[in-house]
Structure formats: structure tokens, C-alpha cells
TIDO-484075 format. One record per atom (N, C-alpha, C): x, y, z; residue in three letters. Coordinates in steps of 0.05 Angstrom, whole numbers, padded with zeros to 5 digits, always signed. Example, Ala and Ser with C-alpha at 12.3 -4.5 7.8 and 13.67 -1.06 7.14 Angstrom:
% TIDO-484075
+00264-00114+00156ala +00246-00090+00156ala +00264-00066+00156ala +00257-00045+00142ser +00273-00021+00143ser +00258+00001+00157ser 
This chain:
% TIDO-484075
+01863+02523+01566met +01880+02541+01581met +01886+02527+01608met +01911+02530+01617ala +01919+02517+01642ala +01934+02538+01659ala +01933+02534+01685thr +01948+02551+01704thr +01970+02534+01716thr +01995+02543+01712val +02017+02529+01723val +02025+02541+01750val +02026+02524+01771gln +02034+02533+01797gln +02056+02516+01808gln +02077+02529+01817gln +02100+02514+01828gln +02095+02511+01858gln +02097+02486+01868leu +02091+02481+01896leu +02116+02475+01913leu +02138+02467+01899asp +02163+02462+01915asp +02187+02471+01899asp +02200+02492+01906pro +02194+02511+01928pro +02170+02528+01921pro +02159+02541+01942ile +02135+02558+01938ile +02141+02586+01948ile +02130+02606+01934tyr +02133+02634+01942tyr +02111+02642+01962tyr +02119+02656+01982ile +02100+02667+02002ile +02103+02698+02001ile +02082+02712+01994asp +02082+02741+01994asp +02070+02752+02020asp +02085+02768+02034val +02077+02778+02060val +02075+02809+02059val +02052+02820+02065pro +02050+02849+02067pro +02062+02860+02092pro +02077+02882+02090gln +02088+02896+02113gln +02079+02925+02113gln +02068+02934+02135ser +02059+02961+02138ser +02082+02981+02133ser +02076+03001+02118thr +02097+03022+02113thr +02102+03038+02139thr +02084+03038+02158ser +02089+03052+02183ser +02111+03039+02199ser +02115+03013+02195glu +02136+02998+02210glu +02164+03006+02199glu +02166+03011+02173met +02192+03015+02160met +02207+03040+02171met +02194+03064+02173pro +02209+03086+02184pro +02218+03082+02213pro +02201+03069+02228arg +02208+03064+02257arg +02233+03046+02258arg +02234+03025+02241leu +02257+03008+02242leu +02282+03023+02233leu +02280+03039+02212lys +02303+03054+02201lys +02312+03074+02222lys +02294+03087+02237arg +02301+03106+02258arg +02316+03092+02280arg +02306+03068+02288arg +02319+03053+02310arg +02347+03043+02301arg +02350+03036+02276leu +02377+03028+02265leu +02396+03052+02266leu +02386+03076+02257ala +02403+03100+02256ala +02412+03108+02284ala +02395+03105+02304glu +02401+03112+02331glu +02419+03091+02344glu +02423+03068+02331gly +02440+03048+02342gly +02427+03030+02363gly +02400+03032+02365his +02385+03015+02384his +02381+02986+02374his +02382+02983+02348val +02377+02957+02336val +02400+02950+02317val +02409+02926+02318asn +02430+02916+02300asn +02418+02897+02280asn +02427+02898+02255val +02417+02880+02235val +02439+02862+02226val +02433+02836+02226asp +02452+02816+02216asp +02445+02811+02187asp +02461+02822+02169gly +02455+02820+02141gly +02453+02792+02131gly +02467+02773+02143ala +02465+02745+02135ala +02440+02731+02143ala +02425+02743+02162asn +02402+02730+02173asn +02377+02739+02158asn +02369+02724+02138gln +02345+02730+02122gln +02325+02707+02125gln +02327+02692+02147asn +02309+02669+02151asn +02281+02678+02158asn +02261+02663+02148val +02233+02669+02154val +02220+02643+02164val +02204+02646+02185lys +02188+02623+02195lys +02159+02628+02190lys +02144+02607+02188leu +02115+02609+02183leu +02099+02596+02205leu +02076+02609+02212ile +02056+02598+02229ile +02032+02592+02212ile +02024+02567+02212leu +02001+02558+02195leu +01974+02568+02206leu +01953+02564+02191glu +01926+02573+02199glu +01917+02562+02225glu +01925+02537+02231asp +01916+02525+02256asp +01934+02532+02280asp +01954+02549+02276gly +01971+02558+02298gly +01997+02542+02301gly +02001+02521+02285thr +02025+02505+02287thr +02047+02518+02270thr +02072+02513+02277ala +02094+02523+02263ala +02101+02505+02239ala +02106+02518+02216tyr +02115+02502+02193tyr +02143+02493+02198tyr +02150+02468+02194pro +02176+02458+02204pro +02200+02467+02188pro +02197+02478+02164leu +02220+02486+02148leu +02221+02517+02147leu +02246+02528+02147glu +02250+02556+02145glu +02252+02564+02116glu +02243+02588+02110gly +02247+02600+02084gly +02267+02622+02084gly +02272+02634+02061thr +02291+02656+02059thr +02277+02680+02046thr +02283+02703+02056leu +02272+02728+02045leu +02286+02733+02018leu +02270+02737+01997gln +02281+02742+01970gln +02283+02772+01964gln +02261+02787+01969phe +02262+02816+01963phe +02240+02830+01978phe +02243+02856+01979arg +02222+02874+01989arg +02214+02892+01966arg +02188+02893+01961asp +02177+02909+01939asp +02185+02939+01943asp +02188+02953+01921val +02196+02981+01923val +02172+03000+01920val +02148+02990+01915ser +02125+03007+01913ser +02104+03001+01934ser +02090+03021+01943val +02070+03018+01964val +02043+03014+01951val +02028+02995+01962asp +02001+02991+01952asp +01983+03012+01966asp +01973+03031+01952pro +01958+03053+01964pro +01932+03045+01978pro +01921+03022+01970ser +01896+03014+01983ser +01901+03001+02011ser +01925+02991+02015thr +01931+02978+02042thr +01953+02992+02057thr +01968+03010+02044gly +01990+03023+02058gly +02012+03003+02066gly +02018+02984+02048ser +02038+02964+02054ser +02055+02958+02029ser +02078+02946+02035val +02095+02935+02014val +02096+02905+02016val +02103+02892+01995ile +02104+02862+01995ile +02132+02852+01999ile +02135+02833+02018leu +02160+02819+02022leu +02156+02791+02011leu +02175+02782+01994arg +02172+02755+01983arg +02192+02736+01996arg +02183+02714+02005ala +02200+02693+02016ala +02196+02667+02000ala +02216+02651+01999val +02215+02625+01986val +02218+02603+02007val +02200+02583+02006phe +02200+02561+02024phe +02202+02535+02011phe +02218+02516+02021pro +02216+02489+02011pro +02190+02477+02019pro +02178+02461+02002asn +02151+02450+02007asn +02149+02421+01997asn +02168+02404+02007pro +02169+02377+01995pro +02144+02360+02001pro +02130+02365+02023gln +02106+02349+02030gln +02080+02362+02019gln +02082+02385+02006gly +02059+02399+01995gly +02040+02410+02016gly +02051+02416+02039val +02034+02427+02061val +02024+02455+02054val +02042+02471+02041leu +02035+02499+02034leu +02022+02498+02007leu +01999+02511+02004leu +01983+02512+01980leu +01978+02541+01972leu +01975+02546+01945pro +01969+02574+01936pro +01943+02583+01949pro +01943+02607+01959gly +01919+02619+01971gly +01916+02615+02001gly +01933+02599+02013met +01932+02595+02042met +01938+02621+02057met +01927+02623+02080phe +01934+02646+02098phe +01953+02635+02119phe +01976+02648+02121val +01997+02641+02142val +02007+02667+02154val +02021+02664+02177arg +02034+02686+02189arg +02064+02682+02186arg +02078+02703+02178ala +02107+02700+02175ala +02121+02714+02198ala +02142+02702+02207val +02158+02714+02229val +02187+02719+02218val +02195+02744+02217met +02221+02751+02207met +02236+02768+02227met +02262+02762+02229lys +02278+02778+02248lys +02291+02800+02231lys +02282+02824+02236glu +02292+02847+02220glu +02316+02860+02235glu +02316+02857+02261gly +02338+02869+02276gly +02336+02860+02305gly +02358+02865+02320val +02360+02856+02347val +02368+02880+02364val +02352+02885+02385asn +02359+02906+02405asn +02371+02892+02429asn +02398+02894+02431glu +02413+02881+02452glu +02407+02892+02480glu +02398+02917+02481gln +02393+02930+02506gln +02363+02933+02512gln +02346+02918+02499ala +02317+02920+02502ala +02308+02914+02531ala +02288+02929+02540ile +02276+02924+02566ile +02246+02920+02561ile +02237+02896+02569leu +02209+02889+02567leu +02197+02887+02595leu +02174+02899+02599ile +02160+02896+02624ile +02131+02888+02619ile +02119+02874+02638pro +02091+02866+02634pro +02072+02890+02630pro +02053+02888+02613gln +02035+02910+02608gln +02020+02918+02633gln +02015+02900+02652gln +02000+02906+02676gln +02016+02924+02695gln +02043+02927+02690ala +02059+02944+02707ala +02058+02973+02698ala +02047+02979+02675val +02046+03006+02665val +02018+03018+02670val +02018+03042+02681thr +01993+03057+02685thr +01996+03083+02670thr +01976+03099+02670arg +01977+03125+02655arg +01970+03147+02674arg +01984+03170+02671asp +01977+03193+02686asp +01953+03207+02674asp +01942+03228+02686pro +01918+03241+02676pro +01921+03251+02646pro +01946+03256+02637lys +01950+03265+02610lys +01954+03242+02591lys +01954+03217+02601gly +01957+03193+02584gly +01985+03184+02581gly +02004+03197+02595asn +02032+03188+02593asn +02037+03163+02609asn +02053+03144+02598pro +02058+03119+02613pro +02077+03123+02636pro +02071+03108+02657glu +02089+03109+02681glu +02088+03082+02695glu +02108+03078+02712ala +02109+03053+02727ala +02120+03058+02755ala +02115+03041+02773leu +02127+03042+02800leu +02150+03023+02801leu +02173+03033+02812ile +02196+03015+02815ile +02203+03014+02845ile +02219+02994+02853val +02228+02992+02880val +02259+02996+02879val +02268+03017+02894asp +02296+03023+02894asp +02313+03005+02912asp +02338+03010+02915ala +02356+02993+02931ala +02349+02992+02960ala +02335+03013+02970thr +02327+03013+02998thr +02299+03002+03002thr +02288+02989+02982asp +02261+02978+02982asp +02239+02999+02986asp +02243+03022+02974lys +02223+03043+02974lys +02213+03047+02946lys +02187+03053+02944val +02174+03056+02918val +02180+03083+02906val +02186+03083+02880gln +02190+03108+02865gln +02172+03107+02840gln +02164+03130+02831gln +02148+03131+02806gln +02166+03140+02783gln +02163+03127+02760arg +02180+03133+02737arg +02162+03138+02712arg +02169+03159+02698met +02156+03164+02672met +02170+03147+02652met +02155+03135+02633leu +02167+03117+02613leu +02163+03127+02585leu +02180+03118+02567thr +02175+03122+02539thr +02173+03094+02528thr +02150+03088+02516leu +02145+03061+02505leu +02148+03061+02475leu +02158+03039+02465asp +02160+03036+02435asp +02135+03022+02424asp +02130+02998+02434arg +02107+02983+02424arg +02102+02959+02442arg +02079+02946+02438ala +02072+02922+02453ala +02084+02898+02438ala +02095+02880+02453ile +02106+02854+02442ile +02092+02833+02459ile +02072+02820+02448gly +02057+02800+02463gly +02042+02815+02486gly +02047+02805+02511asp +02034+02818+02534asp +02053+02836+02549asp +02074+02846+02535gln +02094+02863+02548gln +02097+02889+02532gln +02108+02909+02545trp +02115+02934+02532trp +02145+02935+02528trp +02154+02945+02505leu +02182+02950+02499leu +02187+02979+02509leu +02205+02982+02529val +02211+03008+02541val +02236+03018+02529val +02235+03043+02518ile +02259+03054+02506ile +02272+03076+02524ile +02257+03085+02544ala +02269+03105+02563ala +02253+03104+02589ala +02267+03110+02611gly +02254+03111+02637gly +02262+03089+02657gly +02273+03067+02646leu +02282+03045+02663leu +02310+03037+02656leu +02324+03026+02676ala +02351+03016+02671ala +02352+02986+02677ala +02371+02973+02665thr +02373+02944+02669thr +02377+02938+02699thr +02362+02918+02709gly +02365+02910+02736gly +02345+02923+02755gly +02331+02944+02747glu +02312+02957+02765glu +02287+02939+02768glu +02276+02940+02792arg +02253+02923+02799arg +02227+02939+02794arg +02209+02928+02779val +02184+02941+02772val +02161+02928+02787val +02143+02944+02798val +02120+02934+02813val +02099+02924+02792val +02091+02899+02795val +02071+02888+02777val +02044+02880+02790val +02045+02879+02817glu +02021+02873+02832glu +02019+02890+02856glu +01995+02895+02866gly +01991+02911+02890gly +01995+02940+02887gly +01994+02950+02863met +01999+02979+02858met +01978+02997+02871met +01954+02987+02874gln +01933+03003+02886gln +01937+03006+02916gln +01955+02991+02928lys +01959+02992+02957lys +01983+03008+02965lys +02000+03016+02946ile +02024+03031+02953ile +02026+03057+02939ile +02043+03075+02949arg +02048+03101+02938arg +02078+03107+02937arg +02086+03125+02920pro +02115+03132+02919pro +02125+03140+02948pro +02148+03129+02954gly +02160+03135+02981gly +02154+03113+03001gly +02135+03096+02996ala +02127+03075+03015ala +02149+03053+03015ala +02153+03042+03039ala +02172+03019+03041ala +02155+02994+03036ala +02167+02975+03021val +02153+02950+03014val +02171+02927+03018val +02158+02904+03020lys +02173+02878+03021lys +02171+02867+02993lys +02194+02863+02980val +02195+02854+02953val +02191+02824+02952val +02172+02815+02935val +02167+02787+02930val +02168+02783+02900val +02185+02765+02890pro +02185+02761+02861pro +02158+02753+02850pro +02150+02762+02827ala +02123+02758+02816ala +02117+02728+02815ala +02136+02711+02807glu +02131+02683+02805glu +02124+02670+02832glu +02138+02679+02853ala +02133+02669+02880ala +02106+02679+02890ala +02098+02702+02882ser +02072+02713+02890ser +02049+02697+02878ser +02052+02689+02852arg +02031+02673+02839arg +02030+02645+02851arg +02053+02633+02858lys +02053+02606+02870lys +02039+02607+02897lys +02044+02627+02913ser +02032+02628+02940ser +02001+02633+02938ser +01993+02648+02917ala +01965+02653+02913ala +01950+02627+02905ala +01964+02608+02893ala +01953+02583+02885ala +01951+02564+02909ala +01966+02569+02930gln +01966+02552+02954gln +01957+02569+02978gln +01930+02571+02983pro +01920+02588+03004pro +01931+02583+03032pro +01939+02558+03038asp +01949+02554+03064asp +01976+02565+03070asp +01990+02576+03049lys +02016+02587+03053lys +02016+02617+03049lys +01993+02630+03048ile +01992+02659+03044ile +01999+02673+03070ile +02017+02692+03068ser +02024+02708+03092ser +02006+02733+03092ser +02008+02749+03113pro +01991+02773+03114pro +01996+02790+03090pro +01975+02804+03080pro +01978+02819+03055pro +02000+02839+03057pro +02015+02841+03035ala +02037+02860+03032ala +02039+02868+03004ala +02047+02893+02997pro +02050+02900+02969pro +02070+02882+02955pro +02064+02875+02931thr +02082+02858+02915thr +02097+02874+02895thr +02122+02870+02893ala +02138+02884+02874ala +02156+02865+02860ala +02164+02871+02836asn +02183+02855+02821asn +02201+02873+02805asn 
């Protein structure tokens, strides 16, 4: 008895949580996310964290849910001329399912919670005064939050010095990058001031 395995091209089966599917459909219906039907490219991150150099294509999405994991299977096909990908390997797949042209991302450190657990942030208005804003967050992306309500494009969010300021206080705005650089050079630090971005 023999097992036949095709290595080039090779199939990669990726589980996707069913909880992600309704959220994406809702965002599509609301017009917050656009899907490019022609873009079915898939990228892989190998076990050691390096990117696989060739892109694959999404072939299909399974129509039945695995009740033990609460996920569906997405199948992608990858060229594998060097035999880098082997059956049974663990890899991470990166797929672009949609694009939110109006997305606002803010650092997670800029978000605090009120006593009821609702997310909020401090912003600096056009007169350099601090205001508090209630936020609606979608999800974490890396070390940032995707904000779906509560902020507008171009508003400045306080990311450092929040414990020193209160809503209504006048502040001197320092971009976060400049603040970090001056902290690395102690001889150039000015007197303490709240930092906002």
C-alpha cells in the first residue's frame, strides 16, 4: 500500500472561525469594507516566522462547519517548486478578505476604560485642549485598535501622559515619535509636559 502526495503544487487547508464570517458580512453590508473579487491571493508565514516567497490562490471555502472547532476550511493552492512546504507542516495564512478605506487605527495604549468597561480616549482639539471621547472598537490589529465610531480622520489622540491631564486642560502637543526620540536623549529633555498625538 502506498500514499500518494502531491508536493508541487500543494494544497494548504486553513481553518477560519465561524465567528469571523458574520462580522465580515455585516461590515460588507454596511459598506465599511470593500471586497475585490479578483483578489484571491494568499500569503504564508512559515513556522520559523519567515514569509514563504510565493503566493497562492484561494480555491474554495467549505460549506459545512466543524462542530468540534467552530470553523470552516479554506483551501489554497501554492506553487512549491523547491519542496519547502511539506504535508503536515504548520503555517499561518494571510488573506485579504476586504479593505476598509476609512479605517482608523489607534495604539492600544491610547484607549482606557470607564467604570462600566466602555472604551474611551482623550483627544486634543484645534485649540490644544483635551476632550474625552467614547469609542466603539471593532477588534485589535497587532498593537492597535480598529475604531469604528467616536473618532474622525485627522483628530489627535493622546497616547502618553494621560495620567497627568484631564478633559478641558490645555496641552502642548508633541508628536509621539518626537517624544520617544527625546526620551532616548536625556540631555534634550524639556520640562515635563503632557504628550499628545
